[in-house]
C-alpha positions as CSV (number, residue, x, y, z in Angstrom):
1,M,-122.3,87.0,-7.6
2,G,-123.7,87.2,-11.2
3,S,-123.3,84.6,-13.8
4,A,-121.2,85.0,-17.0
5,I,-124.3,85.7,-19.0
6,G,-125.6,88.4,-16.7
7,F,-128.3,86.8,-14.5
8,D,-128.2,87.6,-10.8
9,Y,-130.0,85.2,-8.4
10,T,-128.2,86.3,-5.3
11,G,-130.4,85.5,-2.3
12,K,-132.9,83.4,-4.3
13,N,-133.7,79.8,-3.3
14,V,-133.6,77.3,-6.1
15,V,-134.6,73.6,-5.8
16,V,-133.6,71.2,-8.6
17,V,-135.3,67.8,-8.5
18,G,-133.2,65.3,-10.4
19,G,-130.3,67.8,-10.0
20,T,-127.4,65.4,-9.4
21,S,-126.5,64.4,-12.9
22,G,-126.7,65.4,-16.6
23,I,-128.7,68.4,-17.7
24,N,-130.2,69.0,-14.4
25,L,-126.9,69.2,-12.6
26,Q,-125.6,71.7,-15.1
27,V,-128.8,73.7,-14.5
28,A,-128.2,73.6,-10.8
29,I,-124.6,74.7,-11.1
30,A,-125.6,77.6,-13.4
31,F,-128.0,78.9,-10.8
32,A,-125.3,78.6,-8.1
33,K,-122.9,80.5,-10.3
34,A,-125.6,83.2,-10.6
35,G,-125.6,83.6,-6.8
36,A,-128.5,81.3,-5.8
37,N,-128.9,79.1,-2.8
38,V,-129.4,75.7,-4.5
39,A,-130.9,72.5,-3.1
40,V,-130.7,69.3,-5.2
41,A,-132.6,66.1,-4.9
42,S,-132.3,62.6,-6.3
43,R,-132.6,59.0,-5.2
44,S,-128.8,58.4,-4.7
45,I,-127.4,60.0,-1.5
46,D,-123.9,59.6,-2.9
47,K,-124.9,61.6,-6.0
48,V,-126.6,64.2,-3.8
49,N,-123.5,64.7,-1.8
50,A,-121.2,64.9,-4.9
51,A,-123.6,67.5,-6.4
52,V,-123.6,69.6,-3.3
53,A,-119.8,69.6,-3.3
54,Q,-119.9,70.9,-6.9
55,L,-122.4,73.6,-5.9
56,N,-120.2,74.7,-3.0
57,Q,-117.2,74.9,-5.4
58,A,-119.3,76.9,-7.9
59,N,-120.4,79.4,-5.2
60,P,-119.1,79.0,-1.7
61,N,-120.9,82.1,-0.5
62,A,-124.4,80.6,-0.8
63,V,-126.3,78.0,1.2
64,H,-126.5,74.8,-0.7
65,M,-128.0,71.5,0.4
66,G,-129.2,68.1,-0.8
67,V,-131.9,65.6,0.0
68,S,-132.5,62.1,-1.2
69,F,-135.9,60.8,-2.3
70,D,-137.7,58.9,-5.0
71,V,-140.3,61.0,-6.7
72,R,-142.6,57.9,-6.8
73,D,-142.6,57.9,-3.0
74,N,-144.9,60.6,-1.7
75,D,-144.0,60.1,1.9
76,A,-140.3,60.4,1.1
77,L,-141.1,63.6,-0.9
78,T,-142.9,65.0,2.1
79,L,-139.8,64.4,4.3
80,G,-137.5,65.8,1.7
81,F,-139.4,69.0,1.3
82,N,-139.7,69.4,5.1
83,E,-135.9,69.3,5.1
84,I,-135.8,71.9,2.4
85,A,-138.3,74.1,4.3
86,K,-136.0,74.0,7.3
87,A,-133.1,75.5,5.2
88,Y,-135.2,77.9,3.0
89,A,-138.2,79.8,4.2
90,H,-139.6,79.6,0.6
91,I,-138.8,78.5,-2.9
92,D,-138.2,81.1,-5.6
93,V,-137.5,78.6,-8.4
94,L,-138.3,75.0,-8.8
95,I,-136.7,73.0,-11.5
96,S,-138.6,69.7,-12.0
97,G,-136.4,67.3,-14.0
98,A,-136.9,63.7,-12.7
99,A,-137.1,61.3,-15.7
100,G,-136.7,57.7,-16.7
101,N,-136.1,56.2,-20.1
102,F,-135.0,53.1,-21.9
103,P,-135.5,52.1,-25.6
104,A,-138.1,49.4,-26.2
105,S,-140.6,48.6,-28.9
106,A,-144.2,48.8,-27.9
107,A,-144.8,45.2,-28.8
108,K,-142.1,44.0,-26.4
109,L,-142.6,46.6,-23.7
110,S,-144.2,45.2,-20.5
111,T,-147.0,46.9,-18.7
112,N,-144.7,47.4,-15.7
113,G,-142.0,48.9,-18.0
114,F,-144.6,51.4,-19.4
115,K,-145.9,52.2,-16.0
116,S,-142.5,52.8,-14.5
117,V,-141.8,55.7,-16.8
118,I,-145.3,57.1,-16.2
119,D,-144.7,56.8,-12.5
120,I,-141.4,58.7,-12.6
121,D,-142.0,61.3,-15.3
122,L,-145.7,62.1,-15.0
123,I,-146.9,61.1,-11.6
124,G,-143.5,62.0,-10.1
125,S,-143.7,65.5,-11.7
126,F,-147.2,66.0,-10.3
127,Q,-146.1,64.9,-6.8
128,V,-143.0,67.2,-6.8
129,L,-145.1,70.2,-7.8
130,K,-147.8,69.5,-5.3
131,Q,-145.3,69.0,-2.5
132,A,-143.4,72.2,-3.4
133,Y,-146.6,74.3,-3.8
134,P,-146.8,75.5,-0.1
135,L,-143.3,76.9,-0.4
136,L,-143.9,78.2,-3.9
137,A,-147.3,79.9,-3.7
138,R,-146.1,83.5,-3.8
139,P,-145.8,86.3,-6.4
140,N,-142.8,85.9,-8.8
141,A,-142.1,82.3,-8.0
142,S,-141.3,80.2,-11.0
143,V,-141.4,76.5,-12.0
144,V,-139.4,75.2,-15.0
145,Q,-140.1,71.6,-16.0
146,I,-137.5,69.8,-18.0
147,S,-139.5,67.9,-20.6
148,A,-138.4,66.1,-23.8
149,P,-139.2,66.2,-27.5
150,Q,-141.1,62.9,-27.2
151,A,-143.9,65.0,-25.7
152,F,-145.0,66.1,-29.2
153,I,-142.8,64.1,-31.6
154,A,-143.7,60.4,-32.1
155,M,-140.5,58.3,-31.9
156,P,-140.0,54.6,-32.3
157,L,-139.0,52.6,-29.2
158,Q,-140.4,55.5,-27.0
159,A,-144.1,54.9,-26.6
160,H,-143.8,55.0,-22.8
161,V,-141.8,58.2,-22.8
162,C,-144.0,59.9,-25.4
163,A,-147.0,59.3,-23.3
164,A,-145.4,60.4,-20.1
165,K,-143.8,63.6,-21.5
166,A,-147.0,64.6,-23.3
167,G,-148.7,64.5,-19.9
168,V,-145.9,66.5,-18.3
169,D,-146.3,69.3,-20.8
170,M,-150.1,69.4,-20.3
171,L,-149.5,69.5,-16.6
172,T,-147.3,72.5,-17.1
173,R,-150.0,74.3,-19.1
174,T,-152.9,73.4,-16.7
175,L,-151.0,74.4,-13.6
176,A,-150.0,77.7,-15.2
177,L,-153.8,78.4,-15.4
178,E,-154.5,77.3,-11.9
179,W,-151.5,78.8,-10.1
180,G,-151.2,82.0,-12.0
181,V,-153.5,83.7,-9.5
182,E,-150.9,83.1,-6.9
183,G,-148.3,84.7,-9.1
184,V,-146.5,81.4,-9.9
185,R,-145.3,81.0,-13.4
186,I,-144.8,77.5,-14.9
187,N,-143.0,76.7,-18.1
188,S,-141.4,73.6,-19.8
189,I,-138.1,73.4,-21.5
190,V,-137.9,70.7,-24.2
191,P,-134.2,69.9,-24.8
192,G,-133.1,68.6,-28.2
193,P,-130.2,66.2,-28.5
194,I,-127.8,67.2,-25.7
195,A,-124.3,65.7,-25.9
196,D,-122.9,63.7,-23.0
197,T,-126.2,62.9,-21.3
198,E,-127.3,59.5,-20.3
199,G,-130.6,59.7,-22.3
200,F,-128.9,60.7,-25.5
201,N,-126.2,58.1,-25.1
202,R,-128.8,55.4,-24.7
203,L,-130.7,56.4,-27.8
204,A,-127.5,57.1,-29.9
205,P,-124.8,54.9,-28.3
206,S,-122.0,55.5,-30.8
207,D,-120.1,58.5,-32.2
208,E,-121.4,57.7,-35.7
209,L,-125.1,57.7,-34.5
210,Q,-124.6,60.9,-32.6
211,Q,-123.1,62.6,-35.6
212,R,-126.1,61.5,-37.7
213,V,-128.3,63.2,-35.2
214,A,-126.2,66.4,-35.3
215,N,-126.5,66.4,-39.1
216,S,-130.3,66.3,-38.7
217,V,-130.3,69.5,-36.6
218,P,-130.7,72.7,-38.6
219,L,-127.9,74.3,-36.6
220,K,-125.7,71.2,-37.4
221,R,-124.7,70.5,-33.8
222,N,-125.9,68.6,-30.8
223,G,-126.6,70.8,-27.9
224,Q,-124.8,71.3,-24.6
225,G,-126.1,71.3,-21.1
226,Q,-125.3,75.0,-20.8
227,D,-127.8,75.7,-23.6
228,I,-130.6,74.3,-21.4
229,A,-129.2,76.1,-18.3
230,N,-129.3,79.4,-20.1
231,A,-132.9,78.9,-21.0
232,A,-133.8,78.0,-17.4
233,L,-132.0,81.1,-16.1
234,F,-134.0,83.2,-18.5
235,L,-137.4,81.6,-17.9
236,A,-137.1,81.8,-14.1
237,S,-135.9,85.5,-14.2
238,D,-137.8,88.7,-14.0
239,M,-137.0,89.2,-17.7
240,A,-139.6,86.4,-18.4
241,S,-142.2,87.8,-15.8
242,Y,-145.0,87.7,-18.4
243,I,-144.3,84.2,-19.7
244,T,-146.2,81.3,-18.4
245,G,-147.6,78.0,-19.7
246,V,-145.0,77.9,-22.5
247,V,-143.4,74.7,-23.8
248,L,-140.1,75.9,-25.2
249,P,-138.0,73.7,-27.5
250,V,-134.3,74.4,-27.0
251,D,-133.1,72.1,-29.8
252,G,-131.3,74.0,-32.6
253,G,-134.5,73.6,-34.7
254,W,-134.4,69.8,-34.4
255,S,-138.2,69.6,-33.8
256,L,-138.9,71.3,-37.1
257,G,-138.4,68.0,-38.9
258,G,-135.0,66.5,-38.3
259,A,-136.1,64.8,-35.1
260,S,-138.6,62.5,-36.8
261,I,-136.1,61.6,-39.5
262,A,-133.2,60.9,-37.2
263,M,-135.2,58.9,-34.6
264,T,-136.8,56.8,-37.3
265,E,-133.4,55.9,-38.6
266,L,-132.1,55.2,-35.1
267,G,-135.2,53.1,-34.5
268,D,-134.5,51.0,-37.6
269,I,-131.0,50.4,-36.4
270,A,-132.1,49.4,-32.9
271,A,-134.7,47.0,-34.4
272,K,-131.9,45.2,-36.1
273,H,-130.4,44.6,-32.8
274,G,-133.6,43.2,-31.3
275,L,-134.7,46.1,-29.1
């Protein structure tokens, strides 16, 4: 069962952490439509069950499953990956996309607030990759981390996210060095402004603000979840077999300059509202 854009993952086992909503769910559905067996994981068992139902609808001929865990809880991660191992003998593709975000100025951000994002985004990503490693450590396995432009673009109200995502991208590059000998490739996708996602709606909570962001993108539109899914399908495929350690912006050129302008403007607006 191949996808509409020509990728065939029939018989492949794909795990999408954070794969029950937003961009990550659209990535999971894209792999299912391309023929893969897909496992999704997130904290909410209700969201897990709903996502598995969508995967079964997208491709009823594959073996889909879901597990519930918090990436900050290493014991729960161990149990979750044990369940995945019972269903899949190995993992061909891991999509690591757990993330937390909220707008807050550094002066008003508590240490616990800063730490919570570090725990989810950075430490959580490390724990996910480490737990998945025994099932991944084989030639042609692929990891795709879903990062964020805050990793390399300073943004107001995002000090905690900027610090966490910068760490995630360096984790990608470092593990690409370490795990390449096993044949495992690791890359990051950096989404630009993606419409109809929780993170974007938080940072630009009105149609007017979202249009301002779109105007700051060289391609003059905000992205769609399918744009990120297409990039993930490519990076995890044999077509990208000599690509590892790459941090790939999929943002319509936003990171070329428009991101800094747009986010500074949004930061000024948020400051007026006491954030």
